[in-house]
C-alpha positions in Angstrom: -0.1 -0.3 0.0 1.1 3.6 -1.3 0.8 6.6 1.3 1.7 10.3 0.3 2.6 12.3 3.1 2.3 15.6 2.4 4.1 17.7 5.9 6.0 20.7 6.3 7.3 20.1 9.2 10.8 18.0 8.8 10.3 16.3 12.1 6.7 15.3 12.3 7.1 14.4 8.7 10.0 11.8 9.6 8.4 10.4 12.0 5.2 9.8 10.3 7.2 8.0 7.5 9.0 5.6 9.9 6.0 4.4 11.0 4.5 4.0 8.5 7.5 1.7 6.7 7.7 0.1 9.6 4.0 -0.8 9.6 4.8 -1.7 5.9 3.5 0.6 3.6 5.7 2.5 0.7 5.9 5.9 1.8 6.8 9.5 0.1 7.0 12.5 1.6 7.0 15.8 0.0 6.9 19.7 2.2 4.9 22.0 0.5 1.4 21.9 -1.3 2.8 22.5 -4.7 4.6 19.5 -5.1 2.1 17.8 -2.9 -0.4 18.9 -5.8 1.3 17.3 -8.5 2.2 14.1 -6.9 -1.5 13.5 -6.2 -2.8 14.8 -9.4 -0.3 12.4 -11.5 0.2 9.0 -9.3 -1.9 6.9 -7.3 -1.7 6.6 -4.0 -4.0 4.4 -1.6 -4.3 7.1 0.8 -2.9 10.6 1.5 -2.0 12.2 4.9 -2.5 16.6 4.2 -1.4 19.1 6.3 -3.4 22.2 5.8 -0.3 25.3 6.9 1.5 24.2 4.0 3.9 26.2 2.1 3.3 27.8 -1.6 0.1 26.3 -1.3 -3.0 25.6 1.6 -3.7 22.1 2.0 -7.3 22.8 1.5 -6.5 24.2 -2.0 -4.4 20.7 -2.8 -7.2 18.9 -1.5 -9.8 20.7 -3.7 -7.9 20.6 -6.6 -7.3 16.9 -6.4 -11.4 16.3 -5.9 -11.7 18.6 -8.9 -10.0 16.7 -10.7 -11.6 13.4 -9.8 -8.6 12.0 -7.6 -10.7 9.8 -5.2 -7.9 8.5 -2.5 -9.2 8.9 1.2 -7.1 12.0 2.5 -6.5 11.9 6.7 -6.2 16.0 7.2 -3.1 16.2 9.9 -3.3 19.8 11.0 -2.3 22.3 14.3 -5.9 23.9 13.4 -8.0 22.1 16.2 -11.3 24.5 16.2 -15.0 22.4 14.5 -15.1 25.2 11.9 -11.2 24.2 10.6 -12.7 20.5 10.8 -15.7 21.3 8.8 -13.9 23.5 6.0 -11.1 19.8 5.7 -14.7 17.9 5.3 -16.7 20.0 2.6 -13.4 20.3 0.6 -13.4 16.7 0.2 -11.5 15.0 3.1 -12.2 12.1 4.8 -11.1 12.1 7.8 -9.4 14.9 10.7 -6.7 14.5 13.3 -5.3 17.5 15.5 -1.6 18.1 16.1 0.0 16.4 18.7 -1.1 13.5 17.4 0.0 9.6 18.6 1.6 8.0 15.9 -0.8 4.9 16.6 -3.9 6.9 15.9 -2.0 7.9 12.6 -1.8 4.1 11.7 -5.3 3.1 12.5 -7.2 5.8 11.0 -4.8 5.1 7.8 -5.7 1.7 8.1 -9.5 2.4 8.5 -9.3 4.6 5.4 -8.0 2.3 2.8 -10.0 -0.6 4.6 -13.2 1.6 3.8 -12.2 2.6 0.4 -11.9 -0.4 -0.6 -15.0 -1.6 0.5 -13.9 -3.0 3.2 -15.6 -2.6 6.9 -13.6 -5.3 9.2 -10.1 -5.2 9.9 -9.6 -9.4 9.0 -10.0 -9.6 5.6 -10.2 -13.1 4.3 -10.5 -14.7 0.9 -11.1 -18.5 1.3 -8.8 -20.3 3.7 -7.1 -17.2 4.0 -7.3 -14.3 6.6 -5.4 -11.5 6.7 -5.1 -9.1 9.7 -5.0 -5.3 8.5 -4.0 -4.3 12.2 -1.1 -6.8 12.8 -0.5 -8.2 9.1 -0.9 -11.7 10.4 -1.2 -13.9 7.7 -3.5 -17.2 8.2 -4.0 -20.1 6.5 -7.0 -22.6 7.8 -5.7 -21.0 11.8 -2.3 -21.5 11.1 0.2 -18.4 11.3 2.5 -18.4 7.8 5.0 -15.9 7.9 6.0 -13.6 5.4 8.5 -11.2 4.1 7.9 -7.8 3.9 7.4 -8.1 0.1 5.4 -10.8 0.0 2.6 -9.1 2.8 3.0 -5.9 0.5 1.6 -7.7 -2.5 -1.0 -9.8 -0.6 -2.2 -6.9 1.4 -2.9 -5.3 -2.0 -4.7 -7.9 -3.5 -6.5 -8.9 -0.7 -8.3 -5.0 -0.3 -8.6 -5.6 -4.5 -10.3 -9.1 -3.6 -11.7 -9.8 -7.8 -10.1 -6.9 -8.9 -7.6 -7.8 -12.5 -4.5 -5.5 -10.6 -1.9 -4.8 -13.7 1.5 -5.9 -13.1 2.2 -2.4 -13.3 -0.1 -1.5 -10.9 1.2 -3.6 -7.9 4.4 -2.7 -8.8 3.1 0.9 -8.0 1.9 -0.2 -4.7 4.1 -1.8 -3.3 7.9 -0.8 -4.4 9.2 2.8 -3.8 9.7 5.1 -6.2 13.6 3.8 -7.3 12.3 0.3 -8.2 13.1 -1.4 -11.2 10.0 -2.1 -13.0 10.9 -4.1 -15.5 12.3 -6.8 -13.1 10.3 -10.3 -12.7 10.0 -10.4 -9.6 6.2 -9.5 -9.3 5.8 -13.1 -11.2 8.4 -14.1 -8.3 6.6 -13.1 -5.5 3.1 -14.5 -7.2 4.6 -18.0 -7.0 5.8 -17.6 -3.6 2.6 -16.7 -2.3 0.8 -19.9 -4.2 3.3 -22.2 -2.3 2.7 -20.4 0.3 -1.2 -20.1 0.0 -2.2 -22.2 -2.8 -1.9 -22.6 -5.9 -5.4 -21.6 -6.6 -5.9 -18.3 -4.9 -4.0 -16.1 -7.7 -5.1 -16.6 -11.1 -3.3 -15.3 -13.8 -4.9 -12.8 -16.6 -2.1 -12.9 -19.5 -1.5 -9.4 -20.5 -3.8 -8.0 -17.8 -2.7 -9.3 -14.4 -3.2 -11.1 -11.5 -6.7 -11.5 -9.7 -7.4 -12.9 -6.1 -10.6 -15.3 -5.9 -12.1 -17.6 -3.7 -10.9 -21.2 -4.7 -14.3 -22.3 -5.4 -14.4 -19.6 -8.5 -11.0 -20.9 -10.3 
């Protein structure tokens, strides 16, 4: 899962970035509104953490422009402006959630998890596909109740596929959402990861659509 953090306070940005990466997210950080607007308009993100008091371009204007462009990624506003009027302005501009500074980083993580789940149509923290369960709060994967050990890359791919169960996901989309931007996108590592997941969780769980991508399906649907 790929998160954009738009925050001008370098210390706060580092704290959020470190915590998100430790939780398994791919993170891009920028420190002003103009760069945040550009990235959010031209790249695909699973969620955005957006400060309001940004240099060059205010966070509300950034958010409004994204929504005018029909960019529908969930946005968590993170700001020092802790008044109900500011919250109303942010929510009416298109924000999905609002958290005031100072904050506890665990709350930021929990809100990001919830935003991504809701944006992909999931209300419960544990996602299932046949005998496979993925707990979005702990990153625990189990098969028929038995915990399955996963590498960070395997977990990243499974998380994305579980959130988008039933959808055909292209190789390019998978690469963009589970790797840092400097990853070699000509690599065959996507196929390698798919084969690893099949070996660990069952060969019928992920269906290949030649020329299109991969689809996580219930075993009975294969």
